C-alpha positions in Angstrom: 100.5 78.4 96.9 103.3 77.4 98.7 104.1 75.3 95.9 104.7 78.4 93.7 105.6 81.6 96.6 108.5 81.7 98.5 108.0 82.4 102.7 108.3 86.1 102.5 106.3 86.4 99.4 103.3 84.3 101.0 103.8 86.6 104.4 103.7 89.5 102.5 100.1 88.2 100.9 99.0 87.4 104.2 99.9 90.8 106.0 98.0 92.6 102.7 95.1 90.4 102.8 95.0 90.9 107.1 94.7 95.2 105.9 92.0 95.0 103.3 90.0 92.3 106.1 90.8 95.2 108.5 89.6 98.2 106.0 86.3 96.2 105.1 85.3 95.5 108.8 85.8 99.1 109.5 85.2 101.1 106.0 81.7 102.0 107.0 83.2 104.0 110.5 86.3 105.0 108.4 84.0 106.6 105.4 81.8 108.2 107.7 84.8 109.6 110.0 83.7 107.8 113.1 86.9 105.9 113.3 88.9 106.4 116.0 92.9 105.6 115.7 94.0 103.9 118.0 91.0 101.5 118.3 92.6 98.5 116.4 96.2 98.6 115.2 95.8 96.6 112.0 93.0 99.0 110.6 95.6 101.9 111.5 97.9 100.3 109.4 95.4 99.4 106.7 93.9 103.4 106.9 97.7 104.2 106.3 98.6 101.9 103.5 95.4 101.7 101.6 96.2 104.1 98.6 99.3 102.3 98.0 97.2 98.8 98.1 94.8 100.0 95.8 97.6 101.2 93.2 98.8 97.9 93.6 95.5 95.9 93.1 94.4 98.2 90.0 96.4 97.7 86.6 94.7 99.3 83.5 93.9 97.4 80.4 96.6 96.4 78.4 99.0 97.6 81.2 101.4 94.9 82.3 104.0 94.6 84.9 106.8 91.9 85.4 106.8 89.2 87.8 109.5 90.2 89.4 108.3 93.9 89.7 104.7 93.0 90.8 106.9 90.8 93.8 109.1 93.5 94.6 106.0 95.8 94.9 104.1 93.5 97.1 107.4 93.3 98.9 107.4 96.9 99.7 104.2 97.2 100.8 104.3 94.7 103.7 108.4 95.5 104.6 107.6 97.0 107.7 105.9 94.1 109.0 107.4 91.3 107.3 110.3 89.3 108.7 113.7 91.2 106.6 115.3 88.0 106.8 112.7 86.2 104.8 112.4 89.1 102.5 116.0 88.7 101.7 116.2 85.2 101.3 113.0 85.6 98.8 115.2 88.0 96.6 118.5 85.8 96.7 116.3 82.5 95.8 114.2 84.2 92.9 117.9 85.1 91.4 119.0 81.8 90.8 119.0 80.2 87.6 116.1 77.2 87.4 117.0 74.3 85.1 114.5 71.8 84.1 115.0 68.2 84.1 
């Protein structure tokens, strides 16, 4: 994946995967209403972001999203935790024209 994704994108993907894993680990407690906030900071973040993460992951059949829009959405999900300089650097690099040799 490092061959096709920029560092900030990789960081954002890792953060979202971490939240999904924390959600899965705590899901039974969350669904039963037995989860206690503050028990696990990553699970707390996952709970707060899960509606938006699910919107990001679900796409209706036949619905398309441009790559740039998808990457902006992904970075938006994770920007609270991703190093801002990496996100800014990714955006600058993504706008540079690429020439085939």
